RONUSE-352670 format. One record per residue (C-alpha): residue number from 0; residue in three letters; chain; x, y, z. Coordinates in Angstrom, 2 decimals, padded with zeros to 5 digits. Layout:
// residues N
PT_NUM_Ala_A_X_Y_Z
...
// end
This chain:
// residues 177
PT_0_Unk_A_-009.44_012.28_005.99
PT_1_Unk_A_-008.18_008.65_005.90
PT_2_Unk_A_-008.22_006.23_002.81
PT_3_Unk_A_-009.91_002.93_001.99
PT_4_Unk_A_-008.29_001.47_-001.43
PT_5_Unk_A_-011.31_-000.13_-003.11
PT_6_Unk_A_-010.93_-003.22_-005.36
PT_7_Unk_A_-012.69_-001.85_-008.45
PT_8_Unk_A_-012.29_-000.06_-010.96
PT_9_Unk_A_-008.57_-000.38_-011.65
PT_10_Unk_A_-006.91_002.37_-013.84
PT_11_Unk_A_-003.44_001.74_-014.98
PT_12_Unk_A_-000.46_002.86_-017.46
PT_13_Unk_A_001.05_000.32_-019.69
PT_14_Unk_A_004.79_-001.74_-020.09
PT_15_Unk_A_005.56_-004.55_-021.20
PT_16_Unk_A_007.19_-007.46_-018.58
PT_17_Unk_A_008.01_-011.03_-018.55
PT_18_Unk_A_009.44_-010.77_-014.92
PT_19_Unk_A_008.23_-013.58_-011.89
PT_20_Unk_A_005.28_-011.80_-010.07
PT_21_Unk_A_005.49_-011.21_-006.50
PT_22_Unk_A_003.89_-008.49_-003.85
PT_23_Unk_A_005.48_-006.34_-001.41
PT_24_Unk_A_003.39_-004.59_000.85
PT_25_Unk_A_005.02_-001.21_002.77
PT_26_Unk_A_003.60_000.51_005.31
PT_27_Unk_A_005.82_003.20_007.20
PT_28_Unk_A_004.61_004.13_010.37
PT_29_Unk_A_005.17_006.63_013.02
PT_30_Unk_A_002.91_007.12_016.02
PT_31_Unk_A_-000.23_005.07_014.67
PT_32_Unk_A_-001.34_003.13_017.64
PT_33_Unk_A_-004.66_004.65_016.85
PT_34_Unk_A_-004.91_003.40_013.20
PT_35_Unk_A_-002.38_000.65_012.38
PT_36_Unk_A_-004.04_-002.10_014.09
PT_37_Unk_A_-006.74_-002.13_011.87
PT_38_Unk_A_-004.57_-001.12_009.07
PT_39_Unk_A_-002.23_-003.76_009.12
PT_40_Unk_A_-005.21_-006.51_009.50
PT_41_Unk_A_-007.04_-005.14_006.51
PT_42_Unk_A_-003.64_-005.79_004.62
PT_43_Unk_A_-003.13_-009.01_006.70
PT_44_Unk_A_-006.55_-010.37_005.77
PT_45_Unk_A_-006.53_-010.41_001.69
PT_46_Unk_A_-006.22_-013.20_000.33
PT_47_Unk_A_-003.54_-013.20_-002.79
PT_48_Unk_A_-002.56_-016.45_-004.95
PT_49_Unk_A_000.74_-015.41_-005.13
PT_50_Unk_A_004.06_-014.80_-002.57
PT_51_Unk_A_003.72_-011.71_-000.92
PT_52_Unk_A_005.03_-009.78_001.76
PT_53_Unk_A_004.74_-007.24_004.35
PT_54_Unk_A_007.39_-004.56_005.05
PT_55_Unk_A_006.36_-002.54_008.33
PT_56_Unk_A_008.70_000.39_008.69
PT_57_Unk_A_008.51_002.27_012.45
PT_58_Unk_A_010.23_005.74_012.04
PT_59_Unk_A_011.13_005.98_015.70
PT_60_Unk_A_007.72_006.14_017.69
PT_61_Unk_A_007.29_007.39_020.77
PT_62_Unk_A_003.63_005.96_021.85
PT_63_Unk_A_002.83_001.95_021.50
PT_64_Unk_A_003.44_001.71_017.33
PT_65_Unk_A_006.74_-000.11_018.25
PT_66_Unk_A_004.69_-002.72_020.78
PT_67_Unk_A_001.72_-003.12_018.15
PT_68_Unk_A_004.44_-003.85_015.05
PT_69_Unk_A_006.06_-006.63_016.83
PT_70_Unk_A_003.26_-008.61_017.93
PT_71_Unk_A_003.27_-009.07_014.08
PT_72_Unk_A_007.48_-009.92_013.80
PT_73_Unk_A_006.23_-013.69_013.98
PT_74_Unk_A_004.26_-013.71_011.30
PT_75_Unk_A_006.19_-015.40_008.29
PT_76_Unk_A_005.24_-013.29_005.43
PT_77_Unk_A_006.09_-009.69_007.79
PT_78_Unk_A_009.25_-007.90_008.15
PT_79_Unk_A_009.54_-005.39_010.85
PT_80_Unk_A_012.34_-002.48_010.61
PT_81_Unk_A_012.89_000.21_012.92
PT_82_Unk_A_014.74_003.62_011.81
PT_83_Unk_A_015.04_006.59_014.17
PT_84_Unk_A_013.16_009.21_012.38
PT_85_Unk_A_014.29_009.62_009.13
PT_86_Unk_A_011.23_010.63_007.71
PT_87_Unk_A_008.31_008.37_006.23
PT_88_Unk_A_009.05_009.20_002.43
PT_89_Unk_A_012.92_007.58_003.45
PT_90_Unk_A_011.17_004.68_005.65
PT_91_Unk_A_008.93_004.30_002.76
PT_92_Unk_A_011.94_004.10_000.63
PT_93_Unk_A_013.82_001.25_003.37
PT_94_Unk_A_010.71_-000.79_002.93
PT_95_Unk_A_010.83_-000.92_-000.54
PT_96_Unk_A_014.72_-001.51_-000.79
PT_97_Unk_A_014.07_-004.50_001.68
PT_98_Unk_A_011.49_-006.31_-000.39
PT_99_Unk_A_012.56_-008.38_-002.82
PT_100_Unk_A_009.24_-008.34_-004.67
PT_101_Unk_A_009.01_-007.43_-008.08
PT_102_Unk_A_005.60_-005.37_-007.35
PT_103_Unk_A_005.02_-002.49_-004.25
PT_104_Unk_A_002.03_-001.34_-002.76
PT_105_Unk_A_002.78_001.18_-000.54
PT_106_Unk_A_-000.18_001.68_002.18
PT_107_Unk_A_-000.25_004.82_004.50
PT_108_Unk_A_-000.57_003.28_008.02
PT_109_Unk_A_-003.64_004.68_008.67
PT_110_Unk_A_-005.48_003.20_005.98
PT_111_Unk_A_-007.36_000.30_004.52
PT_112_Unk_A_-007.17_-001.97_001.60
PT_113_Unk_A_-010.61_-003.17_000.98
PT_114_Unk_A_-010.82_-006.73_000.32
PT_115_Unk_A_-009.86_-008.27_-002.93
PT_116_Unk_A_-007.84_-005.06_-003.27
PT_117_Unk_A_-004.28_-006.62_-003.69
PT_118_Unk_A_-005.41_-009.40_-006.04
PT_119_Unk_A_-007.24_-007.10_-008.21
PT_120_Unk_A_-004.46_-004.94_-008.55
PT_121_Unk_A_-002.19_-007.73_-009.36
PT_122_Unk_A_-004.18_-009.55_-011.86
PT_123_Unk_A_-004.65_-006.02_-013.99
PT_124_Unk_A_-001.14_-005.56_-014.07
PT_125_Unk_A_-000.22_-009.35_-014.70
PT_126_Unk_A_-002.45_-009.33_-017.54
PT_127_Unk_A_-001.85_-005.68_-018.68
PT_128_Unk_A_001.76_-005.43_-019.36
PT_129_Unk_A_001.39_-002.16_-017.05
PT_130_Unk_A_004.25_-000.90_-014.64
PT_131_Unk_A_001.35_001.21_-012.72
PT_132_Unk_A_-002.42_000.37_-011.30
PT_133_Unk_A_-003.68_002.05_-009.30
PT_134_Unk_A_-007.45_001.55_-007.51
PT_135_Unk_A_-010.08_004.47_-006.82
PT_136_Unk_A_-010.46_005.12_-003.35
PT_137_Unk_A_-013.34_006.04_-000.30
PT_138_Unk_A_-012.76_008.79_001.65
PT_139_Unk_A_-012.95_007.44_005.47
PT_140_Unk_A_-013.88_009.43_008.99
PT_141_Unk_A_-011.70_008.10_012.34
PT_142_Unk_A_-014.56_006.21_012.75
PT_143_Unk_A_-013.90_004.15_009.45
PT_144_Unk_A_-017.43_005.60_008.14
PT_145_Unk_A_-017.51_006.45_004.48
PT_146_Unk_A_-017.23_010.08_003.73
PT_147_Unk_A_-016.61_010.28_000.20
PT_148_Unk_A_-015.56_008.87_-003.08
PT_149_Unk_A_-012.54_009.66_-005.61
PT_150_Unk_A_-012.47_008.12_-008.78
PT_151_Unk_A_-008.75_008.98_-009.62
PT_152_Unk_A_-009.04_008.14_-013.45
PT_153_Unk_A_-011.56_011.43_-013.53
PT_154_Unk_A_-008.95_013.65_-011.41
PT_155_Unk_A_-006.51_012.86_-013.33
PT_156_Unk_A_-008.79_013.54_-016.60
PT_157_Unk_A_-010.30_016.83_-014.99
PT_158_Unk_A_-007.19_018.27_-014.05
PT_159_Unk_A_-005.70_017.82_-017.47
PT_160_Unk_A_-002.65_015.19_-015.93
PT_161_Unk_A_-002.12_017.93_-013.55
PT_162_Unk_A_-002.64_015.68_-010.38
PT_163_Unk_A_-001.53_012.13_-010.79
PT_164_Unk_A_-002.66_009.09_-008.64
PT_165_Unk_A_-002.01_009.21_-004.68
PT_166_Unk_A_001.28_006.93_-004.28
PT_167_Unk_A_-000.25_005.12_-001.28
PT_168_Unk_A_-003.00_002.20_-002.81
PT_169_Unk_A_-000.94_002.35_-006.45
PT_170_Unk_A_001.22_-001.02_-007.42
PT_171_Unk_A_004.40_-000.28_-009.39
PT_172_Unk_A_006.88_-002.69_-010.80
PT_173_Unk_A_009.62_-002.27_-008.41
PT_174_Unk_A_012.22_-001.45_-011.12
PT_175_Unk_A_010.47_001.39_-012.11
PT_176_Unk_A_011.45_003.14_-008.45
// end
C-alpha cells in the first residue's frame, strides 16, 4: 500500500539545536513512472516559509522515470541525480549527502505529501528543539483512495517501542544521519 503523510498530529523526539534550518526532501526512485509525477507534484505544491530543495535520485530506472525526472530539472529548487543500480537505500543516502539542508525528509516515490506537511514538520522541529518529528499517515490504494490510517505514536506505544516510526515522511536533523 502507498502512504500519504498527514500534516497533523505530529510526534517527535527531543534535542537542543541552534542551527539555521532549511529542508531537503529526498526522493530515491527506480521504475516508478506510474506514481512519481503525483509524488513530485505533492512535494512541489507545498507552501513552505523557508528555503528548501527537492533532491530526486534515479537509481537506474529502465522505464520512463528518467524522462519524468528530466522535466523537473529546470525548477530552481530541484536537483536531479542519476545512479546505476546502487539500491534505493544507497540512492537515498546519495541524496542526503548531496543536500545542503539542515533538515531532511525522505519521501518514497509512490507516496504523497499532504498539503502543509513540510511546514508543520519544520515548525514543530524549530519550536520544540527536537531532532526527529514524524506524522501519522494514511494508507492509500493505487487510485490514491484512503484505505486506512496509522497513528505512529500508538504503534510505538502498543509494541513497547519495538516498531519505530517509518523512515519516509519523517523530518530529521541531517547531523543525526
